[in-house]
PAFI-398506 format. One record per residue (C-alpha): x, y, z; residue in one letter. Coordinates in steps of 0.1 Angstrom, whole numbers, padded with zeros to 4 digits, always signed. Layout:
XYZA;...
END
This chain:
+0315+0296+0071X;+0295+0263+0082X;+0258+0268+0089X;+0245+0260+0122X;+0242+0223+0132X;+0206+0225+0131X;+0196+0205+0102X;+0190+0222+0068X;+0155+0209+0065X;+0144+0225+0099X;+0163+0259+0093X;+0145+0262+0060X;+0111+0248+0070X;+0084+0275+0055X;+0064+0295+0083X;+0036+0307+0061X;+0011+0289+0038X;+0025+0313+0010X;+0059+0295+0016X;+0042+0263+0017X;+0051+0242-0017X;+0027+0217-0033X;-0005+0205-0020X;-0025+0225-0038X;-0056+0202-0038X;-0061+0212-0002X;-0045+0244+0001X;-0052+0264-0031X;-0073+0295-0034X;-0110+0288-0021X;-0099+0252-0007X;-0117+0244+0027X;-0085+0237+0047X;-0069+0272+0037X;-0100+0292+0047X;-0102+0274+0081X;-0068+0281+0088X;-0068+0320+0075X;-0099+0322+0098X;-0086+0303+0128X;-0116+0278+0129X;-0097+0248+0127X;-0115+0217+0139X;-0099+0182+0145X;-0078+0171+0117X;-0055+0143+0106X;-0031+0149+0078X;-0022+0116+0061X;+0008+0116+0037X;+0041+0101+0030X;+0075+0112+0046X;+0087+0149+0038X;+0055+0160+0022X;+0046+0187+0048X;+0026+0174+0074X;+0046+0188+0105X;+0052+0219+0084X;+0015+0224+0079X;+0006+0221+0115X;+0032+0246+0126X;+0019+0269+0101X;-0016+0264+0119X;+0002+0271+0151X;+0015+0305+0140X;-0020+0316+0125X;-0043+0305+0156X;-0048+0323+0188X;-0052+0290+0206X;-0025+0274+0227X;-0007+0250+0204X;+0008+0220+0222X;+0032+0193+0199X;+0046+0161+0208X;+0055+0130+0195X;+0040+0097+0197X;+0074+0082+0198X;+0083+0097+0231X;+0051+0106+0247X;+0025+0082+0267X;-0007+0084+0286X;+0011+0103+0314X;+0018+0132+0290X;-0017+0132+0276X;-0033+0133+0309X;-0011+0165+0319X;-0020+0180+0285X;-0057+0176+0289X;-0056+0187+0323X;-0039+0220+0316X;-0063+0223+0283X;-0093+0221+0305X;-0077+0247+0329X;-0073+0271+0297X;-0107+0265+0282X;-0123+0270+0318X;-0106+0301+0332X;-0098+0318+0300X;-0120+0303+0272X;-0091+0297+0250X;-0089+0266+0230X;-0061+0242+0228X;-0047+0224+0197X;-0028+0195+0203X;-0005+0182+0176X;+0004+0147+0176X;+0032+0134+0151X;+0031+0100+0141X;-0002+0094+0156X;-0003+0057+0143X;+0024+0048+0169X;-0004+0052+0197X;-0020+0020+0205X;-0059+0018+0209X;-0060+0025+0247X;-0038+0057+0243X;-0063+0069+0214X;-0088+0062+0234X;-0076+0085+0261X;-0081+0112+0237X;-0118+0103+0223X;-0139+0119+0252X;-0119+0152+0253X;-0120+0156+0217X;-0157+0151+0218X;-0162+0175+0244X;-0139+0201+0227X;-0114+0204+0253X;-0086+0200+0226X;-0084+0202+0190X;-0066+0173+0177X;-0042+0174+0149X;-0026+0142+0139X;+0001+0133+0113X;+0006+0099+0099X;+0025+0083+0072X;-0001+0052+0073X;-0037+0048+0062X;-0058+0063+0090X;-0084+0038+0082X;-0059+0008+0094X;-0043+0027+0121X;-0067+0052+0139X;-0098+0038+0159X;-0129+0044+0141X;-0145+0064+0169X;-0115+0090+0167X;-0115+0090+0133X;-0151+0097+0128X;-0145+0132+0148X;-0116+0141+0127X;-0115+0154+0090X;-0086+0134+0070X;-0067+0155+0045X;-0044+0135+0022X;-0010+0152+0012X;+0005+0140-0019X;+0043+0132-0023X;+0061+0164-0039X;+0064+0164-0077X;+0100+0169-0085X;+0091+0204-0096X;+0081+0210-0061X;+0114+0193-0048X;+0134+0214-0072X;+0116+0248-0059X;+0127+0239-0024X;+0162+0228-0033X;+0167+0262-0051X;+0153+0280-0023X;+0181+0263+0002X;+0210+0270-0023X;+0200+0309-0024X;+0191+0314+0012X;+0222+0326+0028X;+0205+0334+0063X;+0194+0300+0070X;+0200+0276+0039X;+0232+0270+0022X;+0238+0303+0004X;+0268+0311+0020X;+0287+0280+0009X;+0279+0287-0026X;+0267+0253-0037X;+0260+0251-0077X;+0243+0221-0090X;+0245+0209-0126X;+0215+0203-0142X;+0222+0165-0142X;+0227+0170-0106X;+0194+0188-0100X;+0174+0162-0119X;+0189+0132-0101X;+0184+0148-0069X;+0149+0158-0075X;+0139+0124-0086X;+0157+0103-0061X;+0144+0121-0035X;+0109+0102-0041X;+0086+0131-0031X;+0105+0137+0002X;+0118+0173+0008X;+0135+0162+0036X;+0154+0133+0018X;+0162+0161-0010X;+0176+0186+0017X;+0195+0162+0038X;+0213+0150+0005X;+0219+0186-0006X;+0235+0195+0026X;+0256+0163+0027X;+0267+0167-0009X;+0275+0206-0001X;+0297+0198+0032X;+0317+0169+0012X;+0326+0192-0018X;+0355+0215-0018X;+0352+0251-0029X;+0370+0260-0060X;+0391+0292-0069X;+0357+0312-0068X;+0346+0297-0034X;+0319+0277-0053X;+0310+0241-0046X;+0302+0224-0077X;+0277+0194-0069X;+0278+0169-0100X;+0256+0140-0104X;+0280+0116-0091X;+0284+0136-0059X;+0246+0137-0052X;+0247+0101-0058X;+0273+0092-0035X;+0258+0114-0007X;+0224+0096-0013X;+0239+0062-0010X;+0205+0045-0014X;+0174+0056-0026X;+0147+0057-0003X;+0118+0034-0010X;+0081+0043+0001X;+0071+0011+0014X;+0056-0005+0046X;+0049-0042+0046X;+0021-0040+0068X;+0005-0008+0055X;-0011+0006+0026X;+0016+0009+0002X;+0021-0029+0005X;-0011-0035-0006X;-0009-0009-0036X;+0019-0023-0047X;+0009-0060-0047X;-0023-0048-0063X;-0003-0034-0091X;+0017-0065-0095X;-0014-0086-0097X;-0033-0062-0122X;-0003-0061-0144X;-0001-0098-0147X;-0037-0101-0151X;-0037-0074-0179X;-0009-0092-0196X;+0017-0065-0192X;+0048-0080-0184X;+0071-0050-0181X;+0049-0034-0156X;+0050-0071-0137X;+0086-0067-0137X;+0088-0032-0126X;+0065-0038-0096X;+0079-0069-0087X;+0115-0053-0087X;+0097-0023-0066X;+0088-0047-0040X;+0120-0067-0039X;+0140-0037-0037X;+0119-0023-0006X;+0127-0053+0015X;+0095-0074+0007X;+0100-0109+0015X;+0105-0130-0018X;+0085-0157-0008X;+0055-0139+0001X;+0058-0129-0033X;+0061-0164-0045X;+0032-0173-0030X;+0012-0142-0046X;+0024-0155-0078X;+0011-0190-0074X;-0022-0176-0063X;-0024-0155-0096X;-0016-0189-0117X;-0045-0203-0103X;-0069-0175-0102X;-0063-0155-0133X;-0047-0185-0156X;-0063-0217-0145X;-0065-0243-0171X;-0061-0219-0199X;-0023-0228-0194X;-0022-0258-0171X;+0016-0253-0169X;+0015-0219-0150X;+0008-0235-0117X;+0037-0260-0118X;+0058-0231-0130X;+0050-0210-0102X;+0054-0234-0078X;+0091-0244-0092X;+0098-0204-0088X;+0089-0207-0053X;+0111-0238-0048X;+0138-0223-0067X;+0142-0194-0045X;+0137-0213-0012X;+0166-0235-0025X;+0192-0208-0036X;+0179-0176-0022X;+0188-0142-0029X;+0199-0126-0054X;+0199-0156-0080X;+0165-0172-0067X;+0148-0139-0076X;+0154-0145-0112X;+0131-0173-0110X;+0105-0151-0097X;+0109-0126-0127X;+0108-0154-0150X;+0075-0167-0137X;+0059-0132-0135X;+0066-0126-0170X;+0051-0162-0181X;+0020-0154-0161X;+0018-0120-0175X;+0019-0135-0213X;+0000-0166-0206X;-0037-0167-0218X;-0058-0159-0190X;-0091-0175-0175X;-0108-0172-0140X;-0135-0199-0152X;-0120-0223-0123X;-0121-0196-0100X;-0157-0186-0111X;-0170-0219-0108X;-0155-0227-0075X;-0171-0195-0059X;-0204-0206-0072X;-0203-0241-0057X;-0190-0228-0025X;-0221-0204-0028X;-0244-0234-0032X;-0227-0254+0000X;-0233-0222+0021X;-0268-0215+0009X;-0283-0252+0005X;-0286-0273+0034X;-0261-0303+0038X;-0277-0321+0005X;-0273-0361+0008X;-0249-0378-0016X;-0270-0397-0042X;-0272-0436-0029X;-0259-0448-0061X;-0224-0431-0057X;-0222-0438-0021X;-0195-0462-0010X;-0208-0496+0003X;-0178-0511+0024X;-0206-0533+0046X;-0233-0554+0039X;-0257-0533+0058X;-0248-0505+0037X;-0257-0527+0006X;-0288-0536+0022X;-0299-0499+0026X;-0292-0495-0010X;-0258-0477-0010X;-0239-0481-0045X;-0269-0498-0060X;-0274-0489-0094X;-0238-0474-0100X;-0223-0475-0136X;-0184-0480-0137X;-0175-0454-0163X;-0146-0476-0175X;-0169-0500-0189X;-0187-0476-0212X;-0175-0461-0244X;-0150-0431-0238X;-0154-0440-0202X;-0187-0416-0202X;-0219-0430-0190X;-0253-0411-0184X;-0258-0410-0146X;-0264-0382-0119X;-0234-0372-0099X;-0250-0341-0079X;-0278-0340-0050X;-0313-0341-0062X;-0316-0303-0055X;-0287-0294-0075X;-0295-0317-0107X;-0282-0303-0138X;-0262-0276-0123X;-0235-0259-0143X;-0204-0244-0126X;-0175-0246-0147X;-0178-0226-0180X;-0143-0227-0199X;-0132-0197-0220X;-0121-0204-0255X;-0085-0193-0247X;-0054-0213-0244X;-0056-0249-0232X;-0091-0241-0218X;-0105-0242-0256X;-0096-0279-0260X;-0111-0285-0224X;-0143-0267-0233X;-0149-0290-0263X;-0143-0322-0242X;-0167-0307-0216X;-0193-0300-0240X;-0192-0334-0254X;-0194-0350-0222X;-0226-0326-0209X;-0244-0336-0245X;-0240-0372-0237X;-0251-0369-0201X;-0278-0346-0212X;-0268-0320-0190X;
END
């Protein structure tokens, strides 16, 4: 007997806080959110978390606990017109019966600024209590005025053990789950399912349902789900990623810091994660070039041309072969000697440029293409370095106010150790 056509994930959605799996950091004993739900004293909230972590489920549980009117709609399908109708009805409920209205907006990040502005005065006056759900960082996607009037709760991806509980519940539930179809998962199949779900209960349940429907019952009426069947039902592992959202910045930060810290293995993993998630390889090539300049610099002068070559290689041959060039340079950069001395020196020089007035170029190092300029002293007293021993001659190249200023302080790592010796000799002879 086949279950109803309603998706498994919707059929077995938890209906009480006790049934909800995970999120103990906000729903455990004594936690503020749990207490306010149970006392029906909910204020405006935003639930921020990855897909399948329970945001909508939690909102519906709140609906079952509250005496307020509960209105739910999606930012994907609703607009300003629907918002105004709901606000008008909420105003009547409050004025006539003193009844609150809780407005749940799924995917609130899809509302633009004007649509979010439409809620603001009504949230402020208490006409509605707003509960928003979003997979995107609210700091980026929700206007600051609205965000300041809401309490943000972060939902974490479900751990494999949480996914296991949900899967076992679905397998055993004969009324709403798959119990009547008698699916039996091998331990390998369960391990694969709980891991490839990537913390998303919906993905796990959809995969479980697909695998069960695709498996014929044996003589006992059981449907034995192997690791291979689960993988086939999944087809492609879901990657948590958004090129313009927080996860994008989290992953590129992980790649950059792994290379800076010298961990070639971690660098390869994060590079592969971003490529598998659909990141533009040329964006990654540009970031690798930046790392070569910012974190390695003159400690290994070959890092920059190698990073540029990797970019050109990818541009020339494309995916997937070109991705190997990015992997090669990621490993090279991770293992190269590190120095941010040039980065630091440039930052200090730029600070002086911004904080000091436009200081004049010393006369003796100015160009003098005309007789008038020569008459004004341009170029007078300039010492041509090649006419002196080792092409070093004592003269000042900085403006008077910055005379003797030092920006570049090489490290003793890699090639920069040799550069440091040369610089020290130059400064000694220049008396700087």
